[in-house]
MDTraj code that builds the backbone (N, CA, C; nanometers):
import mdtraj as md
import numpy as np

residues = "MET ILE ILE ARG GLY SER ASP VAL SER GLY MET ASP LEU ASP SER PRO TRP LEU LEU GLU PRO GLY GLY ARG LEU LEU VAL ASN GLY VAL ASP VAL ALA PRO LEU VAL ASP ALA GLU LEU ASN HIS ARG PHE PRO GLY ARG ALA LEU ARG ARG ALA THR GLU PRO GLU GLY LEU ARG ALA ALA TRP TYR ALA VAL GLU ASN ALA TRP ALA ALA THR LEU HIS ARG ALA SER THR MET PRO ASP SER THR VAL ASP ALA SER VAL ALA GLY GLU TRP SER LEU ALA GLN THR LEU ARG HIS LEU VAL MET ALA THR ASP THR TRP LEU GLY ARG ALA VAL PHE GLU LEU GLU ASN PRO TYR HIS PRO ALA GLY LEU PRO HIS ASP ASP SER ASP THR ALA ALA TYR ASP PRO ALA VAL PHE SER GLN PRO HIS PRO SER TRP ASP ASP VAL LEU ALA ALA ARG ALA GLY ARG GLN GLN MET VAL ARG ASP PHE LEU ALA THR VAL THR THR ALA GLU LEU GLY GLN THR ARG ARG ASN PRO HIS ALA PRO ALA HIS PRO GLU THR VAL LEU SER CYS VAL GLN THR ILE LEU GLU GLU GLU TRP GLU HIS LEU ARG TYR ALA VAL ARG ASP LEU ASP ILE LEU THR SER GLY SER ALA GLY".split()
xyz = np.array([
    [2.1494, 1.2131, -1.7877],
    [2.1407, 1.0846, -1.8678],
    [2.0866, 1.1207, -2.0041],
    [2.1611, 1.0572, -2.1027],
    [2.1221, 1.0634, -2.2484],
    [2.0994, 0.9407, -2.2986],
    [1.9630, 0.9090, -2.3592],
    [1.9293, 0.7896, -2.4235],
    [1.9139, 0.8118, -2.5756],
    [1.9904, 0.7595, -2.6582],
    [1.9843, 0.7889, -2.8121],
    [1.9760, 0.6581, -2.8897],
    [1.8855, 0.6593, -2.9926],
    [1.8708, 0.5371, -3.0884],
    [1.8180, 0.4191, -3.0069],
    [1.7327, 0.4454, -2.9024],
    [1.6669, 0.3349, -2.8349],
    [1.5211, 0.3372, -2.8491],
    [1.4638, 0.2070, -2.8355],
    [1.3160, 0.2055, -2.8587],
    [1.2663, 0.1895, -2.7151],
    [1.2135, 0.3204, -2.6710],
    [1.1509, 0.3367, -2.5428],
    [1.0022, 0.3329, -2.5391],
    [0.9417, 0.2894, -2.6603],
    [0.7979, 0.2908, -2.6579],
    [0.7527, 0.1970, -2.5496],
    [0.6418, 0.2437, -2.4892],
    [0.5850, 0.1641, -2.3694],
    [0.6569, 0.1987, -2.2237],
    [0.7580, 0.2713, -2.2322],
    [0.8324, 0.3020, -2.1046],
    [0.7322, 0.3740, -2.0212],
    [0.7271, 0.3421, -1.8994],
    [0.6455, 0.4035, -1.7897],
    [0.7364, 0.4745, -1.7023],
    [0.7372, 0.6071, -1.6984],
    [0.8306, 0.6922, -1.6194],
    [0.7486, 0.7698, -1.5227],
    [0.7874, 0.7577, -1.3961],
    [0.7155, 0.8286, -1.2941],
    [0.8116, 0.9044, -1.1977],
    [0.8160, 1.0326, -1.2062],
    [0.9175, 1.1184, -1.1415],
    [0.8508, 1.2423, -1.0913],
    [0.8109, 1.2522, -0.9712],
    [0.7486, 1.3843, -0.9291],
    [0.8423, 1.4978, -0.9278],
    [0.9694, 1.4751, -0.9121],
    [1.0737, 1.5810, -0.9151],
    [1.0853, 1.6476, -1.0540],
    [1.0403, 1.5673, -1.1550],
    [1.0354, 1.6183, -1.2937],
    [0.9561, 1.7490, -1.3008],
    [0.8540, 1.7570, -1.2266],
    [0.7627, 1.8718, -1.2461],
    [0.7847, 1.9794, -1.1477],
    [0.8943, 1.9808, -1.0714],
    [0.9289, 2.0841, -0.9830],
    [0.9913, 2.2030, -1.0776],
    [0.9860, 2.3179, -1.0313],
    [1.0337, 2.4336, -1.1046],
    [1.1802, 2.4033, -1.1524],
    [1.1933, 2.4177, -1.2833],
    [1.3361, 2.3888, -1.3479],
    [1.3531, 2.2449, -1.3878],
    [1.2618, 2.1556, -1.3728],
    [1.2636, 2.0283, -1.4174],
    [1.2394, 2.0224, -1.5676],
    [1.3292, 1.9394, -1.6289],
    [1.3143, 1.9134, -1.7802],
    [1.3356, 1.7663, -1.8153],
    [1.2454, 1.7333, -1.9181],
    [1.2682, 1.5958, -1.9797],
    [1.2543, 1.6280, -2.1337],
    [1.3606, 1.5971, -2.2068],
    [1.3661, 1.6057, -2.3498],
    [1.3354, 1.4836, -2.4258],
    [1.2400, 1.4908, -2.5086],
    [1.2018, 1.3686, -2.5908],
    [1.2174, 1.4273, -2.7277],
    [1.3118, 1.3643, -2.8067],
    [1.3295, 1.4062, -2.9496],
    [1.3455, 1.5574, -2.9467],
    [1.4156, 1.6150, -2.8447],
    [1.4373, 1.7561, -2.8392],
    [1.3237, 1.8471, -2.7933],
    [1.2257, 1.7962, -2.7640],
    [1.1141, 1.8614, -2.7139],
    [1.0951, 1.8480, -2.5544],
    [1.0934, 1.9492, -2.4658],
    [1.0829, 1.9495, -2.3259],
    [0.9499, 1.9113, -2.3038],
    [0.8985, 1.7855, -2.2634],
    [0.7699, 1.7592, -2.2277],
    [0.7162, 1.7785, -2.0988],
    [0.8059, 1.8204, -1.9995],
    [0.7715, 1.8427, -1.8654],
    [0.6574, 1.9302, -1.8537],
    [0.6516, 2.0453, -1.9256],
    [0.5279, 2.1453, -1.9234],
    [0.3981, 2.0675, -1.9645],
    [0.4173, 1.9861, -2.0515],
    [0.3153, 1.9148, -2.1137],
    [0.2433, 1.8151, -2.0221],
    [0.3354, 1.7560, -1.9481],
    [0.2908, 1.6589, -1.8561],
    [0.2274, 1.7243, -1.7357],
    [0.2819, 1.8408, -1.6951],
    [0.2241, 1.9190, -1.5842],
    [0.1011, 1.9800, -1.6137],
    [0.0781, 2.0161, -1.7378],
    [-0.0511, 2.0705, -1.7750],
    [-0.1544, 1.9651, -1.7966],
    [-0.1222, 1.8434, -1.8332],
    [-0.2206, 1.7320, -1.8332],
    [-0.2564, 1.6838, -1.7077],
    [-0.1661, 1.6849, -1.6043],
    [-0.2059, 1.6518, -1.4726],
    [-0.2915, 1.7545, -1.4104],
    [-0.2726, 1.8778, -1.4465],
    [-0.3609, 1.9907, -1.3887],
    [-0.5073, 1.9737, -1.4454],
    [-0.5094, 1.9194, -1.5768],
    [-0.6375, 1.8813, -1.6383],
    [-0.6995, 1.7646, -1.5723],
    [-0.6305, 1.6738, -1.5334],
    [-0.6866, 1.5616, -1.4824],
    [-0.7276, 1.5749, -1.3225],
    [-0.6654, 1.6567, -1.2655],
    [-0.6940, 1.6913, -1.1247],
    [-0.7210, 1.8365, -1.1036],
    [-0.8359, 1.8852, -1.1149],
    [-0.8800, 2.0180, -1.1050],
    [-0.8372, 2.0757, -0.9706],
    [-0.7723, 2.1832, -0.9578],
    [-0.7201, 2.2454, -0.8410],
    [-0.5801, 2.2250, -0.8212],
    [-0.5166, 2.1244, -0.8793],
    [-0.3811, 2.0896, -0.8706],
    [-0.2961, 2.2014, -0.8998],
    [-0.3245, 2.3011, -1.0020],
    [-0.2473, 2.4128, -1.0495],
    [-0.2359, 2.5069, -0.9171],
    [-0.3249, 2.5003, -0.8262],
    [-0.3150, 2.6002, -0.7265],
    [-0.2063, 2.5705, -0.6285],
    [-0.1408, 2.4581, -0.6337],
    [-0.0510, 2.4113, -0.5282],
    [0.0789, 2.5061, -0.5115],
    [0.0944, 2.5885, -0.6010],
    [0.2111, 2.6796, -0.5911],
    [0.1740, 2.8115, -0.5662],
    [0.0519, 2.8336, -0.5105],
    [0.0033, 2.9781, -0.4702],
    [0.0895, 3.0327, -0.3575],
    [0.0927, 3.1545, -0.3625],
    [0.2014, 3.2332, -0.2741],
    [0.1241, 3.3136, -0.1806],
    [0.0077, 3.3442, -0.1766],
    [-0.0682, 3.4278, -0.0965],
    [-0.1664, 3.3650, -0.0171],
    [-0.2078, 3.4120, 0.1039],
    [-0.3093, 3.3412, 0.1889],
    [-0.4285, 3.3028, 0.1300],
    [-0.4898, 3.3848, 0.0417],
    [-0.6130, 3.3441, -0.0144],
    [-0.5994, 3.2313, -0.1262],
    [-0.4922, 3.2327, -0.1899],
    [-0.4546, 3.1320, -0.2841],
    [-0.4331, 2.9990, -0.2174],
    [-0.3664, 2.9999, -0.0962],
    [-0.3365, 2.8882, -0.0407],
    [-0.4584, 2.8139, 0.0288],
    [-0.5425, 2.9031, 0.0763],
    [-0.6622, 2.8542, 0.1293],
    [-0.7503, 2.7853, 0.0069],
    [-0.7542, 2.8551, -0.1080],
    [-0.8453, 2.7875, -0.2158],
    [-0.7432, 2.6539, -0.2514],
    [-0.6285, 2.6602, -0.2482],
    [-0.5469, 2.5258, -0.2837],
    [-0.5738, 2.4135, -0.1862],
    [-0.5916, 2.4585, -0.0628],
    [-0.6095, 2.3461, 0.0349],
    [-0.7605, 2.3045, 0.0123],
    [-0.8545, 2.3875, -0.0040],
    [-1.0037, 2.3518, -0.0251],
    [-1.0081, 2.2707, -0.1422],
    [-0.9207, 2.2803, -0.2424],
    [-0.9444, 2.1965, -0.3680],
    [-0.8697, 2.0609, -0.3436],
    [-0.7683, 2.0476, -0.2829],
    [-0.7168, 1.9204, -0.2523],
    [-0.7857, 1.8365, -0.1604],
    [-0.8437, 1.9049, -0.0499],
    [-0.9469, 1.8350, 0.0372],
    [-1.0567, 1.7706, -0.0323],
    [-1.1182, 1.8514, -0.1290],
    [-1.2323, 1.8030, -0.1882],
    [-1.1875, 1.6827, -0.2999],
    [-1.0814, 1.6948, -0.3402],
    [-1.0312, 1.5806, -0.4299],
    [-0.9971, 1.4566, -0.3596],
    [-0.9466, 1.4668, -0.2323],
    [-0.9177, 1.3588, -0.1526],
    [-1.0611, 1.3013, -0.0960],
    [-1.1638, 1.3883, -0.0641],
    [-1.2765, 1.3387, -0.0136],
    [-1.3610, 1.2495, -0.1298],
    [-1.3419, 1.2951, -0.2606],
    [-1.4077, 1.2213, -0.3657],
    [-1.3480, 1.0905, -0.3718],
    [-1.2160, 1.0836, -0.3651],
    [-1.1281, 0.9661, -0.3687],
    [-1.1651, 0.8508, -0.2602],
    [-1.1838, 0.9180, -0.1403],
    [-1.2106, 0.8272, -0.0195],
    [-1.3676, 0.7784, -0.0445],
    [-1.4420, 0.8598, -0.1021],
    [-1.5823, 0.8159, -0.1290],
    [-1.5810, 0.7039, -0.2320],
    [-1.5053, 0.7241, -0.3217],
    [-1.4878, 0.6154, -0.4327],
    [-1.4366, 0.4739, -0.3581],
    [-1.3404, 0.4934, -0.2690],
    [-1.2894, 0.3719, -0.2018],
    [-1.3961, 0.3154, -0.1225],
    [-1.4835, 0.3861, -0.0746],
    [-1.5987, 0.3406, 0.0235],
    [-1.6934, 0.2529, -0.0592],
    [-1.6950, 0.2677, -0.1854],
    [-1.7930, 0.1933, -0.2637],
    [-1.7372, 0.0466, -0.3079],
    [-1.5994, 0.0403, -0.2794],
    [-1.5344, -0.0749, -0.3235],
    [-1.5347, -0.1731, -0.2108],
    [-1.4770, -0.3092, -0.2258],
    [-1.4699, -0.4048, -0.1211],
    [-1.3829, -0.3383, -0.0114],
    [-1.4171, -0.3889, 0.1238],
    [-1.3468, -0.3299, 0.2495],
    [-1.2072, -0.3563, 0.2373],
    [-1.1540, -0.4588, 0.1688],
    [-1.0120, -0.4920, 0.1617],
    [-0.9309, -0.3937, 0.0778],
    [-1.0119, -0.3068, 0.0054],
    [-0.9458, -0.2027, -0.0903],
    [-0.8370, -0.1094, -0.0148],
    [-0.8732, -0.0767, 0.1081],
    [-0.8007, 0.0245, 0.1654],
    [-0.6666, -0.0374, 0.2173],
    [-0.6505, -0.1571, 0.2237],
    [-0.5285, -0.2295, 0.2682],
    [-0.4601, -0.2962, 0.1610],
    [-0.5054, -0.2758, 0.0353],
    [-0.4521, -0.3525, -0.0934],
    [-0.3298, -0.2715, -0.1248],
    [-0.2188, -0.3338, -0.1616],
    [-0.0999, -0.2848, -0.2184],
    [-0.0932, -0.3250, -0.3722],
    [-0.0580, -0.2145, -0.4462],
    [-0.0481, -0.2521, -0.5873],
    [0.1033, -0.2466, -0.6234],
    [0.1646, -0.3407, -0.6806],
    [0.3095, -0.3624, -0.7152],
    [0.3933, -0.3196, -0.6067],
    [0.3610, -0.3629, -0.4793],
    [0.4431, -0.3254, -0.3609],
    [0.4341, -0.1848, -0.3090],
    [0.3549, -0.1013, -0.3676],
    [0.3339, 0.0359, -0.3258],
    [0.2571, 0.0474, -0.1951],
    [0.2465, 0.1654, -0.1270],
    [0.1700, 0.1755, -0.0187],
    [0.0188, 0.1584, -0.0399],
    [-0.0500, 0.1087, 0.0499],
    [-0.1996, 0.0868, 0.0354],
    [-0.2645, 0.2333, 0.0567],
    [-0.3908, 0.2372, 0.0458],
    [-0.4566, 0.3677, 0.0690],
    [-0.4415, 0.4001, 0.2201],
    [-0.4661, 0.2982, 0.2848],
    [-0.4531, 0.3436, 0.4462],
    [-0.3124, 0.3855, 0.4812],
    [-0.2057, 0.3166, 0.4164],
    [-0.0706, 0.3693, 0.4329],
    [-0.0459, 0.5028, 0.3881],
    [-0.0938, 0.5252, 0.2625],
    [-0.0859, 0.6555, 0.2182],
    [-0.1393, 0.7740, 0.2978],
    [-0.2604, 0.7435, 0.3684],
    [-0.3135, 0.8397, 0.4426],
    [-0.2309, 0.8614, 0.5630],
    [-0.1810, 0.7550, 0.6144],
    [-0.0891, 0.7563, 0.7444],
    [0.0481, 0.8403, 0.7136],
    [0.0842, 0.8185, 0.5916],
    [0.2102, 0.9004, 0.5586],
    [0.1749, 1.0330, 0.5449],
    [0.0574, 1.0740, 0.4984],
    [0.0172, 1.2199, 0.4831],
    [0.0097, 1.2741, 0.6258],
    [-0.0420, 1.2064, 0.7043],
    [-0.0417, 1.2476, 0.8632],
    [0.0983, 1.2804, 0.9115],
    [0.1886, 1.1855, 0.8772],
    [0.3242, 1.2178, 0.9152],
    [0.3836, 1.3442, 0.8376],
    [0.3524, 1.3586, 0.7104],
    [0.4066, 1.4736, 0.6480],
    [0.3547, 1.6090, 0.6958],
    [0.2162, 1.6032, 0.7350],
    [0.1656, 1.7192, 0.7944],
    [0.2345, 1.7607, 0.9186],
    [0.2631, 1.6483, 1.0077],
    [0.3222, 1.6616, 1.1386],
    [0.4788, 1.7162, 1.1068],
    [0.5293, 1.6810, 0.9954],
    [0.6670, 1.7233, 0.9807],
    [0.6798, 1.8581, 0.9264],
    [0.6091, 1.9012, 0.8365],
    [0.6084, 2.0329, 0.7646],
    [0.5288, 2.1429, 0.8326],
    [0.4184, 2.0993, 0.9176],
    [0.3387, 2.2045, 0.9784],
    [0.3848, 2.1997, 1.1350],
    [0.3758, 2.0775, 1.1856],
    [0.3936, 2.0639, 1.3290],
    [0.5411, 2.0932, 1.3739],
    [0.6325, 2.0238, 1.3036],
    [0.7666, 2.0268, 1.3435],
    [0.8297, 2.1466, 1.2788],
    [0.8054, 2.1862, 1.1504],
    [0.8795, 2.2957, 1.0860],
    [0.8211, 2.4309, 1.1190],
    [0.6739, 2.4429, 1.0921],
    [0.6207, 2.5863, 1.1118],
    [0.6014, 2.6115, 1.2575],
    [0.5271, 2.5046, 1.3221],
    [0.5072, 2.5372, 1.4578],
    [0.6092, 2.5185, 1.5550],
    [0.7210, 2.4474, 1.5070],
    [0.8559, 2.4085, 1.5827],
    [0.8098, 2.3370, 1.7129],
    [0.7354, 2.2351, 1.6998],
    [0.6915, 2.1571, 1.8154],
    [0.8027, 2.0516, 1.8213],
    [0.8347, 2.0194, 1.9497],
    [0.9283, 1.9203, 1.9736],
    [0.8803, 1.7818, 1.9442],
    [0.7545, 1.7553, 1.9754],
    [0.7108, 1.6183, 1.9446],
    [0.5723, 1.6310, 1.8715],
    [0.5738, 1.6684, 1.7371],
    [0.4467, 1.6814, 1.6788],
    [0.3737, 1.5582, 1.6151],
    [0.4346, 1.4366, 1.6417],
    [0.3846, 1.3290, 1.5615],
    [0.2743, 1.2472, 1.6150],
    [0.1842, 1.2305, 1.5323],
    [0.0556, 1.1271, 1.5735],
    [0.1173, 0.9816, 1.5700],
    [0.0682, 0.8989, 1.6647],
    [0.1271, 0.7786, 1.6804],
    [0.0753, 0.6881, 1.5588],
    [-0.0281, 0.7106, 1.4896],
    [-0.0656, 0.6508, 1.3830],
    [0.0055, 0.6746, 1.2409],
    [0.0843, 0.7808, 1.2481],
    [0.1571, 0.8206, 1.1300],
    [0.2480, 0.7165, 1.0752],
    [0.2912, 0.7293, 0.9529],
    [0.3717, 0.6333, 0.8850],
    [0.4953, 0.7106, 0.8410],
    [0.6271, 0.6819, 0.8906],
    [0.7335, 0.7522, 0.8437],
    [0.7857, 0.6998, 0.7174],
    [0.8759, 0.7621, 0.6560],
    [0.9434, 0.7224, 0.5230],
    [1.0047, 0.5675, 0.5553],
    [1.0166, 0.5143, 0.4472],
    [1.0873, 0.3741, 0.4530],
    [1.2246, 0.3893, 0.3877],
    [1.2795, 0.5198, 0.3738],
    [1.4116, 0.5284, 0.3347],
    [1.5079, 0.5876, 0.4245],
    [1.6021, 0.6691, 0.3939],
    [1.7072, 0.7215, 0.4934],
    [1.6384, 0.8233, 0.5846],
    [1.5275, 0.8844, 0.5330],
    [1.4692, 0.9796, 0.6231],
    [1.4209, 0.9259, 0.7557],
    [1.4065, 0.8037, 0.7559],
    [1.3434, 0.7309, 0.8748],
    [1.4495, 0.7763, 0.9905],
    [1.5585, 0.7837, 0.9566],
    [1.6558, 0.8174, 1.0798],
    [1.6225, 0.9583, 1.1520],
    [1.5502, 1.0380, 1.0872],
    [1.5010, 1.1603, 1.1388],
    [1.3873, 1.1500, 1.2507],
    [1.3418, 1.0284, 1.2568],
    [1.2356, 1.0089, 1.3554],
    [1.2656, 0.8982, 1.4523],
    [1.2033, 0.9257, 1.5707],
    [1.2106, 0.8245, 1.6665],
    [1.1008, 0.7248, 1.6585],
    [1.1511, 0.5972, 1.6211],
    [1.0360, 0.4916, 1.5976],
    [0.9545, 0.4692, 1.7105],
    [0.9912, 0.4971, 1.8370],
    [0.8927, 0.4806, 1.9346],
    [0.7662, 0.5786, 1.9303],
    [0.7870, 0.6664, 1.8597],
    [0.6778, 0.7796, 1.8496],
    [0.5554, 0.7165, 1.7806],
    [0.5778, 0.6313, 1.6733],
    [0.4792, 0.5793, 1.5968],
    [0.4276, 0.4446, 1.6581],
    [0.3516, 0.4455, 1.7573],
    [0.3187, 0.3441, 1.8446],
    [0.2029, 0.2563, 1.8000],
    [0.1376, 0.3074, 1.6824],
    [0.0201, 0.2425, 1.6292],
    [0.0559, 0.1850, 1.4811],
    [0.1515, 0.0723, 1.4826],
    [0.1918, 0.0246, 1.3470],
    [0.0819, -0.0376, 1.2701],
    [-0.0308, -0.0718, 1.3305],
    [-0.1482, -0.1190, 1.2470],
    [-0.2691, -0.0689, 1.2958],
    [-0.2886, 0.0662, 1.2830],
    [-0.4140, 0.1354, 1.3148],
    [-0.5353, 0.0864, 1.2386],
    [-0.6490, 0.0811, 1.3068],
    [-0.7787, 0.0489, 1.2363],
    [-0.8126, 0.1530, 1.1206],
    [-0.8756, 0.1175, 1.0146],
    [-0.9120, 0.2152, 0.9191],
    [-0.9837, 0.3423, 0.9699],
    [-1.0684, 0.3264, 1.0807],
    [-1.1414, 0.4395, 1.1421],
    [-1.0420, 0.5235, 1.2228],
    [-0.9369, 0.4609, 1.2647],
    [-0.8288, 0.5398, 1.3430],
    [-0.7485, 0.6289, 1.2474],
    [-0.7312, 0.5602, 1.1392],
    [-0.6533, 0.6266, 1.0410],
    [-0.7479, 0.7531, 0.9763],
    [-0.8604, 0.7319, 0.9586],
    [-0.9371, 0.8546, 0.9015],
    [-0.9561, 0.9544, 1.0093],
    [-0.9594, 0.9077, 1.1494],
    [-0.9650, 1.0114, 1.2368],
    [-0.8371, 1.0914, 1.2531],
    [-0.7198, 1.0277, 1.2406],
    [-0.5983, 1.1037, 1.2473],
    [-0.5810, 1.1896, 1.1371],
    [-0.6187, 1.1412, 1.0109],
    [-0.6054, 1.2228, 0.8878],
    [-0.7066, 1.3384, 0.9084],
    [-0.8126, 1.3245, 0.9434],
    [-0.9279, 1.4303, 0.9521],
    [-0.8579, 1.5577, 1.0567],
    [-0.8029, 1.4951, 1.1610],
    [-0.7512, 1.5942, 1.2607],
    [-0.6378, 1.6732, 1.2037],
    [-0.5454, 1.6152, 1.1229],
    [-0.4358, 1.6798, 1.0595],
    [-0.4850, 1.7712, 0.9430],
    [-0.5955, 1.7318, 0.8637],
    [-0.6335, 1.8230, 0.7665],
    [-0.7124, 1.9383, 0.8239],
    [-0.7735, 1.9310, 0.9439],
    [-0.8256, 2.0443, 1.0194],
    [-0.7195, 2.1400, 1.0657],
    [-0.6093, 2.0752, 1.1063],
    [-0.5029, 2.1529, 1.1590],
    [-0.4539, 2.2388, 1.0516],
    [-0.4217, 2.1973, 0.9264],
    [-0.3897, 2.2863, 0.8079],
    [-0.4919, 2.3816, 0.7823],
    [-0.6170, 2.3470, 0.7891],
    [-0.7250, 2.4295, 0.7561],
    [-0.7230, 2.5448, 0.8495],
    [-0.7096, 2.5224, 0.9838],
    [-0.7049, 2.6245, 1.0737],
    [-0.5832, 2.7080, 1.0685],
    [-0.4877, 2.6568, 1.0435],
    [-0.3619, 2.7542, 1.0140],
    [-0.3739, 2.8486, 0.8951],
    [-0.4257, 2.7934, 0.7886],
    [-0.4404, 2.8770, 0.6590],
    [-0.5607, 2.9734, 0.6917],
    [-0.6436, 2.9557, 0.7856],
    [-0.7577, 3.0426, 0.7938],
    [-0.7161, 3.1842, 0.8409],
    [-0.6075, 3.1936, 0.9262],
    [-0.5603, 3.3122, 0.9745],
    [-0.4268, 3.3524, 0.9343],
    [-0.3445, 3.2815, 0.8662],
    [-0.2166, 3.3042, 0.8243],
    [-0.2103, 3.4340, 0.7380],
    [-0.1012, 3.5187, 0.7580],
    [-0.0795, 3.6377, 0.6844],
    [0.0334, 3.6229, 0.5953],
    [0.0459, 3.7195, 0.5061],
    [0.1556, 3.7303, 0.4177],
    [0.2937, 3.7343, 0.4874],
    [0.2769, 3.8290, 0.5982],
    [0.4073, 3.8285, 0.6619],
    [0.4462, 3.7164, 0.7301],
    [0.3648, 3.6404, 0.7881],
    [0.4008, 3.4986, 0.8599],
    [0.4465, 3.4028, 0.7430],
    [0.3958, 3.4066, 0.6386],
    [0.4456, 3.3204, 0.5270],
    [0.5805, 3.3389, 0.4877],
    [0.6273, 3.4626, 0.5064],
    [0.7625, 3.4875, 0.4713],
    [0.8602, 3.4733, 0.5797],
    [0.8182, 3.4299, 0.6944],
    [0.9056, 3.3855, 0.8051],
    [0.9851, 3.2697, 0.7840],
    [1.1113, 3.2653, 0.8449],
    [1.2002, 3.1624, 0.8225],
    [1.1806, 3.0464, 0.9274],
    [1.1955, 2.9307, 0.8802],
    [1.2023, 2.8092, 0.9545],
    [1.3029, 2.7058, 0.9253],
    [1.3387, 2.6176, 1.0050],
    [1.4344, 2.5127, 0.9603],
    [1.3775, 2.3948, 0.8929],
    [1.4509, 2.3597, 0.7747],
    [1.4039, 2.2401, 0.7174],
    [1.4045, 2.1272, 0.8151],
    [1.3026, 2.0391, 0.8245],
    [1.2897, 1.9450, 0.9296],
    [1.3851, 1.8245, 0.9055],
    [1.4309, 1.8046, 0.7767],
    [1.5137, 1.7105, 0.7324],
    [1.6743, 1.7490, 0.7465],
    [1.6875, 1.8691, 0.7219],
    [1.8210, 1.9243, 0.7148],
    [1.8216, 2.0696, 0.7805],
    [1.8231, 2.0729, 0.9255],
    [1.8043, 2.1838, 0.9995],
    [1.8947, 2.3126, 0.9685],
    [2.0068, 2.2836, 0.9014],
    [2.0866, 2.3922, 0.8555],
    [2.0524, 2.4607, 0.7401],
    [1.9546, 2.4038, 0.6625],
    [1.8883, 2.4556, 0.5438],
    [1.7593, 2.5427, 0.5826],
    [1.7623, 2.6647, 0.5549],
    [1.6358, 2.7397, 0.5804],
    [1.5337, 2.7276, 0.4880],
    [1.3993, 2.7320, 0.5456],
    [1.2943, 2.7306, 0.4586],
    [1.1963, 2.8435, 0.5024],
    [1.1023, 2.8859, 0.4092],
    [1.0011, 2.9798, 0.4705],
    [0.8818, 2.9023, 0.5073],
    [0.8089, 2.9675, 0.5706],
    [0.6654, 2.9082, 0.6119],
    [0.5958, 2.8710, 0.4833],
    [0.5934, 2.9708, 0.3888],
    [0.5327, 2.9494, 0.2571],
    [0.5890, 2.8103, 0.1943],
    [0.7210, 2.7974, 0.1901],
    [0.7679, 2.6685, 0.1232],
    [0.7305, 2.5479, 0.1978],
    [0.7170, 2.5488, 0.3396],
    [0.6661, 2.4331, 0.4062],
    [0.5164, 2.4098, 0.3631],
    [0.4373, 2.5139, 0.3557],
    [0.2994, 2.4850, 0.3175],
    [0.2831, 2.4295, 0.1673],
    [0.3680, 2.4862, 0.0837],
    [0.3750, 2.4299, -0.0569],
    [0.4176, 2.2816, -0.0527],
    [0.5198, 2.2487, 0.0312],
    [0.5648, 2.1077, 0.0369],
    [0.4412, 2.0191, 0.0712],
    [0.3635, 2.0699, 0.1813],
    [0.2503, 1.9876, 0.2117],
    [0.1453, 1.9670, 0.0930],
    [0.1261, 2.0751, 0.0245],
    [0.0436, 2.0684, -0.0918],
    [0.0917, 1.9657, -0.1996],
    [0.2323, 1.9741, -0.2148],
    [0.2767, 1.8832, -0.3154],
    [0.2664, 1.7390, -0.2715],
    [0.2899, 1.7145, -0.1271],
    [0.2659, 1.5775, -0.0855],
    [0.1373, 1.5310, -0.1191],
    [0.0421, 1.6126, -0.0815],
    [-0.1115, 1.5866, -0.0844],
    [-0.1370, 1.5515, -0.2420],
    [-0.1028, 1.6307, -0.3425],
    [-0.1375, 1.6006, -0.4705],
    [-0.0610, 1.4681, -0.5443],
    [0.0739, 1.4697, -0.4889],
    [0.1398, 1.3523, -0.5548],
    [0.0735, 1.2254, -0.5061],
    [0.0508, 1.2161, -0.3656],
    [-0.0067, 1.1018, -0.3185],
    [-0.1479, 1.0709, -0.3514],
    [-0.2049, 1.1708, -0.3892],
    [-0.3561, 1.1564, -0.4428],
    [-0.3332, 1.0932, -0.5925],
    [-0.2565, 1.1389, -0.6637],
    [-0.2236, 1.0861, -0.7937],
    [-0.1913, 0.9205, -0.7881],
    [-0.0998, 0.8959, -0.6845],
    [-0.0787, 0.7596, -0.6531],
    [-0.2046, 0.6698, -0.6128],
    [-0.2759, 0.7329, -0.5480],
    [-0.4018, 0.6685, -0.4773],
    [-0.4958, 0.6345, -0.5890],
    [-0.5179, 0.7534, -0.6797],
    [-0.6270, 0.7244, -0.7813],
    [-0.5674, 0.6188, -0.8976],
    [-0.4487, 0.6300, -0.9239],
    [-0.3815, 0.5188, -1.0028],
    [-0.4091, 0.3836, -0.9534],
    [-0.3798, 0.3662, -0.8224],
    [-0.3875, 0.2286, -0.7736],
    [-0.5408, 0.1906, -0.7712],
    [-0.6205, 0.2822, -0.7381],
    [-0.7882, 0.2336, -0.7323],
    [-0.8338, 0.2168, -0.8738],
    [-0.7609, 0.2742, -0.9688],
    [-0.7994, 0.2457, -1.1262],
    [-0.7467, 0.1004, -1.1390],
    [-0.6463, 0.0666, -1.0924],
    [-0.5817, -0.0726, -1.1243],
    [-0.6579, -0.1753, -1.0356],
    [-0.7041, -0.1495, -0.9136],
    [-0.7809, -0.2329, -0.8514],
    [-0.9090, -0.2506, -0.8947],
    [-0.9752, -0.1513, -0.9593],
    [-1.1052, -0.1565, -1.0061],
    [-1.0927, -0.2414, -1.1368],
    [-0.9810, -0.2407, -1.2085],
    [-0.9661, -0.3067, -1.3361],
    [-0.9483, -0.4566, -1.3122],
    [-0.8951, -0.4802, -1.1932],
    [-0.8603, -0.6271, -1.1496],
    [-0.7226, -0.6540, -1.2106],
    [-0.6359, -0.5661, -1.2370],
    [-0.5024, -0.6097, -1.2799],
    [-0.3888, -0.5806, -1.1978],
    [-0.4284, -0.5664, -1.0661],
    [-0.3259, -0.5432, -0.9522],
    [-0.2232, -0.6482, -0.9614],
    [-0.0995, -0.6087, -0.9498],
    [0.0234, -0.7058, -0.9465],
    [0.0461, -0.7451, -0.7998],
])
top = md.Topology()
chain = top.add_chain()
for i, resn in enumerate(residues, 1):
    res = top.add_residue(resn, chain, resSeq=i)
    for name in ("N", "CA", "C"):
        top.add_atom(name, md.element.get_by_symbol(name[0]), res)
traj = md.Trajectory(xyz[None], top)
């Protein structure tokens, strides 16, 4: 897509795919994707580790994103109780975001890496797009779990990633797995772990953005 001779001042563009390797966005001939990526790394210390390729780097990456989430949840705990279920502009609430991350961990670690037939926690939240067809709706039998249940499910899945990374080897990271959304497409164990890290950081960004809006009282 090319836009020329248009006043785009004030445009709000949000595209996580833009920051994947090879992503480009030209503004007046300047590729701003690297600038955006660098700024997000500055705002979210530890985010730059998400593309680590070795066990030690991945362990450091997971430690960083866990700490970032812990700080965000602590912030939410100081806000009104209704905050965790508040939706901003129709987006997922904080509780729904954590439930989605439970599902994402189950998909990319439980289903893809561990090759479990039924990896999904009943409190998980599947995608609301065409990917939903990849899941059995009956699996997600807790459509409205309590906040405590959400936190428990989330903590369990975080521990699952932590335990896996504690012992994973370089050779294991290079092993081949099936893409959980497209089984004919091969993935490596490393790419599955990196996908989990991408999910974690992107949804943290959304959560922080929405908490900022809720704090300012300008939620739509």
